[in-house]
C-alpha positions in Angstrom: -73.3 -47.3 -256.8 -70.1 -49.2 -255.9 -70.3 -50.6 -252.4 -67.5 -49.4 -250.0 -66.3 -52.0 -247.6 -65.3 -50.4 -244.2 -66.2 -53.0 -241.6 -63.4 -53.7 -239.2 -62.0 -57.3 -239.1 -63.3 -57.8 -235.6 -66.8 -57.0 -236.7 -66.5 -59.4 -239.6 -65.5 -62.2 -237.3 -68.3 -61.4 -234.8 -70.9 -61.3 -237.5 -69.7 -64.5 -239.2 -70.0 -66.2 -235.9 -73.5 -64.8 -235.4 -74.6 -66.2 -238.8 -73.3 -69.6 -237.8 -75.5 -69.5 -234.7 -78.5 -68.4 -236.6 -78.1 -71.3 -239.0 -77.7 -73.8 -236.2 -80.7 -72.6 -234.4 -84.2 -72.3 -236.0 -82.9 -73.7 -239.3 -82.2 -70.2 -240.7 -85.8 -69.0 -240.3 -84.6 -65.6 -239.0 -84.1 -64.3 -242.5 -87.2 -63.1 -244.4 -88.3 -64.8 -247.6 -87.5 -63.0 -250.8 -90.0 -61.7 -253.2 -90.4 -65.1 -254.8 -92.9 -66.2 -252.1 -93.3 -67.5 -248.6 -93.7 -65.7 -245.3 -92.0 -62.4 -244.6 -90.4 -61.9 -241.1 -92.5 -59.6 -239.0 -95.3 -59.1 -241.6 -98.8 -60.5 -241.7 -101.9 -59.4 -243.6 -102.8 -57.1 -240.7 -99.6 -56.1 -239.0 -95.9 -55.0 -239.3 -93.8 -55.7 -236.3 -91.0 -53.2 -235.5 -88.8 -52.4 -232.5 -86.4 -49.6 -231.5 -83.0 -49.5 -230.1 -80.9 -46.8 -228.5 -78.2 -46.1 -226.0 -80.8 -45.4 -223.3 -78.5 -43.3 -221.2 -78.5 -40.8 -224.1 -81.9 -41.5 -225.6 -84.3 -43.0 -223.0 -86.5 -45.8 -224.3 -89.6 -43.9 -223.0 -88.8 -40.9 -225.1 -88.0 -43.1 -228.2 -91.3 -45.0 -227.8 -93.4 -41.8 -227.4 -91.9 -40.3 -230.5 -92.3 -43.4 -232.6 -95.8 -44.2 -231.5 -96.9 -40.6 -232.2 -96.0 -41.1 -235.8 -97.3 -44.6 -236.0 -100.6 -43.6 -234.3 -101.5 -41.3 -237.2 -101.4 -44.1 -239.8 -102.8 -46.9 -237.5 -105.8 -44.7 -236.8 -106.6 -44.9 -240.5 -106.3 -48.7 -240.7 -102.6 -48.9 -241.2 -100.6 -49.1 -244.4 -102.4 -51.3 -247.0 -104.4 -52.8 -244.1 -101.4 -53.5 -241.9 -101.1 -51.7 -238.6 -97.6 -51.0 -237.2 -96.9 -52.9 -234.0 -94.1 -51.4 -231.9 -93.0 -54.1 -229.5 -89.9 -52.8 -227.6 -87.4 -50.1 -226.9 -84.1 -52.0 -226.5 -81.0 -50.6 -224.8 -77.5 -51.3 -226.1 -75.9 -50.1 -222.8 -73.3 -48.1 -224.7 -71.6 -51.3 -225.9 -70.9 -52.5 -229.4 -71.2 -56.2 -228.3 -74.4 -55.7 -226.4 -75.8 -53.7 -229.3 -75.2 -56.7 -231.6 -76.7 -59.2 -229.2 -79.8 -57.0 -228.7 -80.3 -56.6 -232.4 -79.9 -60.3 -233.0 -82.5 -61.0 -230.3 -85.0 -58.6 -231.9 -84.5 -60.1 -235.3 -84.2 -63.8 -234.4 -86.6 -64.0 -231.5 -89.0 -61.1 -231.9 -89.0 -61.5 -235.6 -89.2 -57.8 -236.4 -89.5 -56.7 -240.0 -87.5 -53.5 -239.2 -85.7 -51.6 -236.5 -87.5 -48.2 -236.0 -86.2 -46.0 -234.5 -82.5 -46.5 -234.2 -80.8 -43.8 -232.1 -77.6 -45.6 -231.7 -73.8 -44.7 -232.1 -72.7 -48.3 -231.4 -73.8 -50.1 -234.6 -70.3 -51.2 -235.7 -71.2 -54.9 -235.7 -75.0 -54.7 -235.8 -75.0 -52.7 -239.0 -73.3 -55.3 -241.2 -75.4 -58.0 -239.5 -78.7 -56.1 -240.4 -77.5 -55.7 -244.0 -76.8 -59.4 -244.3 -80.1 -60.4 -242.7 -82.0 -57.9 -244.9 -83.4 -56.0 -242.0 -84.3 -52.4 -242.7 -83.4 -49.9 -240.0 -84.4 -46.2 -239.7 -83.0 -43.6 -237.4 -80.7 -40.7 -236.8 -77.5 -41.2 -238.8 -75.1 -41.0 -235.8 -73.1 -44.1 -236.7 -71.0 -45.3 -239.7 -73.5 -48.0 -240.3 -76.0 -45.5 -241.7 -73.6 -44.9 -244.6 -73.5 -46.9 -247.8 -75.8 -49.6 -246.5 -78.9 -50.6 -248.7 -81.0 -51.4 -245.6 -80.2 -48.2 -243.7 -82.2 -45.0 -243.8 -81.2 -42.0 -241.8 -83.6 -39.0 -241.8 -80.4 -36.9 -241.7 -78.5 -39.0 -244.2 -74.9 -40.1 -243.6 -73.6 -37.6 -241.1 -70.9 -39.6 -239.5 -69.1 -41.1 -242.5 -66.3 -43.7 -242.2 -62.9 -42.4 -243.2 -63.2 -43.6 -246.8 -66.3 -41.4 -247.4 -64.8 -37.9 -247.0 -68.0 -35.8 -246.9 -69.7 -33.5 -244.5 -72.1 -30.6 -244.5 -71.0 -27.0 -243.8 -74.0 -26.8 -241.3 -72.6 -26.4 -237.8 -69.8 -24.1 -238.8 -72.2 -22.1 -241.1 -74.7 -21.7 -238.3 -72.0 -20.2 -236.0 -70.9 -17.9 -238.9 -74.5 -16.7 -239.2 -74.7 -16.2 -235.4 -71.5 -14.1 -235.3 -72.7 -12.0 -238.2 -76.0 -11.3 -236.4 -74.2 -10.4 -233.2 -71.7 -7.7 -233.9 -69.1 -9.4 -236.1 -69.7 -8.3 -239.8 -67.1 -10.8 -240.9 -68.8 -13.7 -239.2 -66.4 -16.4 -238.1 -63.6 -15.4 -240.5 -60.4 -15.3 -238.6 -62.0 -16.4 -235.3 -60.5 -19.3 -233.4 -62.2 -22.6 -232.6 -61.5 -25.8 -230.6 -63.0 -29.2 -231.3 -63.1 -32.1 -228.8 -64.6 -35.6 -229.2 -64.3 -39.0 -227.6 -61.8 -41.7 -228.2 -63.9 -44.1 -230.3 -64.6 -44.6 -234.0 -67.6 -42.3 -234.1 -65.7 -39.6 -232.1 -62.7 -39.7 -234.3 -64.8 -39.3 -237.4 -67.0 -36.7 -235.8 -64.0 -34.5 -234.7 -62.5 -34.8 -238.2 -65.7 -33.7 -240.0 -66.5 -30.9 -237.5 -63.0 -29.5 -237.8 -63.5 -29.5 -241.6 -66.7 -27.5 -241.1 -65.0 -25.1 -238.8 -62.3 -24.4 -241.3 -64.8 -24.1 -244.2 -66.7 -21.4 -242.2 -63.5 -19.4 -241.9 -62.4 -20.3 -238.3 -58.8 -21.0 -237.5 -58.7 -24.4 -235.9 -56.5 -24.2 -232.8 -57.4 -27.4 -231.0 -58.5 -30.8 -232.3 -58.5 -33.7 -229.8 -60.4 -37.1 -229.6 -58.7 -38.3 -226.5 -61.7 -37.9 -224.1 -62.6 -41.3 -222.7 -65.9 -42.5 -224.1 -68.7 -44.1 -222.1 -68.8 -46.5 -220.3 -65.5 -45.1 -219.1 -65.9 -42.4 -216.4 -63.7 -39.3 -216.6 -62.5 -38.5 -213.0 -61.1 -35.1 -213.8 -62.0 -32.8 -216.7 -59.4 -30.2 -215.7 -56.7 -31.2 -218.2 -59.2 -31.1 -221.1 -60.7 -27.8 -220.0 -57.4 -26.1 -219.5 -56.0 -27.3 -222.8 -59.0 -25.8 -224.6 -59.0 -22.6 -222.6 -55.4 -21.8 -223.6 -55.5 -23.2 -227.1 -55.5 -19.9 -229.0 -51.8 -19.0 -228.3 -52.5 -19.0 -224.6 -55.9 -17.4 -224.9 -59.5 -18.7 -225.1 -60.8 -19.7 -228.5 -63.8 -17.8 -229.8 -65.8 -21.0 -230.1 -65.7 -24.5 -228.7 -67.5 -27.4 -230.4 -68.3 -30.3 -228.1 -68.6 -33.4 -230.3 -69.3 -35.6 -227.3 -72.0 -37.9 -225.8 -74.5 -36.7 -223.2 -72.5 -37.6 -220.0 -69.3 -35.9 -221.1 -71.2 -32.9 -222.6 -73.1 -32.4 -219.4 -69.8 -32.1 -217.5 -68.0 -29.9 -220.0 -70.9 -27.4 -220.4 -70.5 -26.7 -216.7 -66.8 -27.1 -216.3 -65.8 -24.6 -219.1 -67.9 -21.7 -217.9 -66.8 -22.4 -214.3 -63.2 -22.1 -215.5 -64.0 -18.7 -217.0 -64.8 -19.5 -220.6 -66.5 -16.5 -222.2 -66.7 -17.6 -225.9 -69.4 -19.4 -227.8 -69.8 -22.9 -226.4 -71.9 -25.3 -228.5 -72.9 -28.9 -228.5 -75.2 -31.3 -230.5 -76.9 -33.4 -227.8 -78.4 -31.3 -225.0 -81.4 -29.8 -226.6 -83.8 -30.9 -223.9 -86.1 -28.6 -221.9 -85.0 -30.5 -218.8 -81.4 -29.4 -219.4 -82.1 -25.7 -220.1 -80.7 -24.7 -216.7 -77.6 -26.8 -217.2 -76.9 -25.3 -220.6 -77.1 -21.6 -219.6 -75.2 -19.4 -222.1 -74.7 -22.5 -224.3 -75.8 -23.1 -227.9 -77.4 -26.3 -229.1 -76.9 -27.4 -232.7 -80.0 -29.4 -233.8 -80.3 -31.0 -237.2 -84.0 -30.2 -237.4 -86.4 -27.5 -236.2 -87.6 -27.7 -232.6 -90.8 -26.8 -230.6 -89.0 -23.5 -229.8 -90.1 -22.4 -233.3 -93.7 -21.7 -232.3 -94.3 -19.8 -235.6 -93.8 -23.0 -237.7 -97.2 -24.6 -238.3 -95.6 -27.9 -239.3 -93.7 -28.1 -236.1 -96.7 -27.1 -234.1 -98.6 -30.1 -235.6 -95.8 -32.5 -234.7 -95.9 -31.2 -231.1 -99.7 -31.8 -231.1 -99.2 -35.3 -232.5 -96.6 -36.2 -229.8 -98.8 -34.7 -227.0 -101.7 -36.9 -228.2 -99.7 -39.9 -227.3 -97.5 -38.7 -224.5 -100.0 -36.5 -222.8 -100.4 -32.7 -222.6 -97.4 -32.2 -220.2 -94.9 -34.4 -222.1 -91.4 -32.9 -222.3 -90.5 -33.1 -226.0 -86.8 -34.0 -226.3 -84.3 -34.2 -229.1 -84.5 -38.0 -228.9 -88.3 -37.9 -229.0 -88.2 -35.8 -232.2 -85.6 -38.1 -233.7 -87.8 -41.1 -233.0 -90.8 -39.3 -234.6 -88.9 -38.4 -237.8 -87.5 -42.0 -238.0 -90.9 -43.5 -237.7 -92.5 -41.0 -240.1 -89.9 -41.7 -242.7 -90.5 -45.5 -242.3 -94.2 -45.0 -242.8 -93.7 -43.0 -245.9 -91.4 -45.6 -247.4 -94.0 -48.3 -246.6 -96.7 -46.3 -248.3 -94.6 -46.0 -251.5 -93.6 -49.7 -251.4 -97.2 -50.9 -251.8 -98.9 -54.1 -250.7 -96.2 -56.4 -251.8 -94.0 -55.9 -248.8 -90.7 -57.7 -248.5 -87.2 -56.6 -247.4 -86.2 -56.5 -251.0 -89.1 -54.4 -252.3 -88.8 -52.1 -249.3 -85.1 -51.6 -249.8 -85.6 -50.8 -253.5 -87.9 -47.9 -252.5 -85.5 -46.7 -249.8 -82.7 -46.4 -252.4 -84.5 -43.7 -254.3 -86.5 -41.8 -251.7 -86.5 -38.3 -250.4 -87.6 -37.5 -246.9 -88.7 -34.1 -245.9 -91.1 -32.2 -243.7 -90.6 -28.7 -245.2 -89.1 -26.2 -242.7 -88.7 -28.9 -240.1 -86.3 -31.7 -241.4 -84.6 -32.5 -244.6 -84.7 -32.7 -247.5 -82.7 -35.9 -247.3 -82.2 -37.3 -250.8 -81.3 -40.9 -251.5 -79.2 -42.4 -253.0 -77.0 -39.4 -252.4 -77.7 -39.6 -248.7 -75.9 -43.0 -248.5 -72.7 -41.0 -248.5 -73.8 -37.5 -247.7 -75.6 -35.9 -244.8 -78.5 -33.5 -245.1 -76.7 -30.2 -244.5 -79.6 -28.5 -242.5 -80.0 -27.4 -238.9 -80.7 -24.7 -236.4 -78.9 -23.1 -233.5 -80.7 -22.8 -230.2 -79.6 -20.7 -227.3 -80.3 -21.1 -223.5 -80.5 -18.3 -221.0 -80.8 -20.8 -218.2 -84.6 -20.6 -218.1 -85.8 -21.0 -221.7 -84.5 -21.9 -225.1 -84.7 -19.4 -228.0 -83.8 -19.5 -231.6 -80.3 -18.1 -232.3 -80.3 -19.1 -236.0 -83.4 -20.4 -237.7 -83.5 -23.8 -239.4 -81.6 -23.4 -242.6 -80.0 -25.7 -245.2 -76.5 -25.2 -246.4 -74.1 -27.3 -248.5 -72.2 -30.6 -248.4 -68.5 -30.8 -249.4 -65.6 -33.2 -249.8 -63.4 -32.3 -246.8 -60.3 -33.7 -248.6 -60.7 -31.7 -251.8 -62.7 -28.8 -250.4 -65.1 -29.1 -253.3 -68.8 -28.6 -252.8 -71.2 -31.5 -253.6 -74.6 -31.5 -255.2 -76.9 -33.1 -252.8 
């Protein structure tokens, strides 16, 4: 597969400078030895050292650690993978900054000497992604950043769901879920002819996210009446959401759109899911970040798009087992969040690739297995099929509704199709 180069010039400059510092300090020992021999960074005969990183404001380190350790505990209890137990040393916080993200990743690699970053729940990998590739550091997580696309050391349990502009692919999933919801709730034609608004934030991930979600909206039969990525992204603070709310509320020729898709981070989503109903919005309001039992009151009459099944689905034995695994680590009263589940899937995928790699563990042997690996927990997450997932996302998900007190399943976990949003042609995942 031909490698696509998409890294911004500023990222190249920053990473080049980082390499110079690495070479000057520690004599270049931060990189792992190849398969020809010598020590491997973060790997001993009895352990494999890993760490996680997230934007803690969206995905708290405690949630990430609980989810990851729940998956690691299962294999560690059996003696590890080929005698090596997985040692999770830290949950780092990138503070919502690309530059802080890079410095944190460098520290984990060069000082803590981690073999891999697991889990990575992080939309700020613009500079860290190329650095990790150059240093041959595998990273596993939720594919919410360009860096999870077309990178031989990246593995997303969802695949490439936020592609850079030169990879024009997306799944039909979010739009298809709303189409199914409308069909099941009094609209035989589903979303055909209905109007939709899409809003995201003013950064690289937001711009790409808005573009791919609008493509899904149109593929599902909606008429796109509003597409904006002008909302200030964290750490900027929005003082007044009124202009954004009013613009969306009147976007369908002066009327409300039938559906609004919030492609926004947690802070902005929390404000918009309250501001829109307060302004009188009566349509279907949906987001992708607020599935969290602690937010069920905040999201009353909202719909959460999740890219995997959730504990709401109590009839699914596989999900019930995952809940039990997480409670065994986090305690019987642990609140299982979207971030916690994402960390669990990331860690579980990492373990499965380790098991297939075998005893001869190096970054190169590990990456070779990653390149041709399928991750799935049937009925819960995936299938995510590599190498296709380097440029495509797993087109699966569910729609969860909130009545203000409890979550319920609006549309069960289902897999749909990927397509090229420039040509409109469906892809074979």
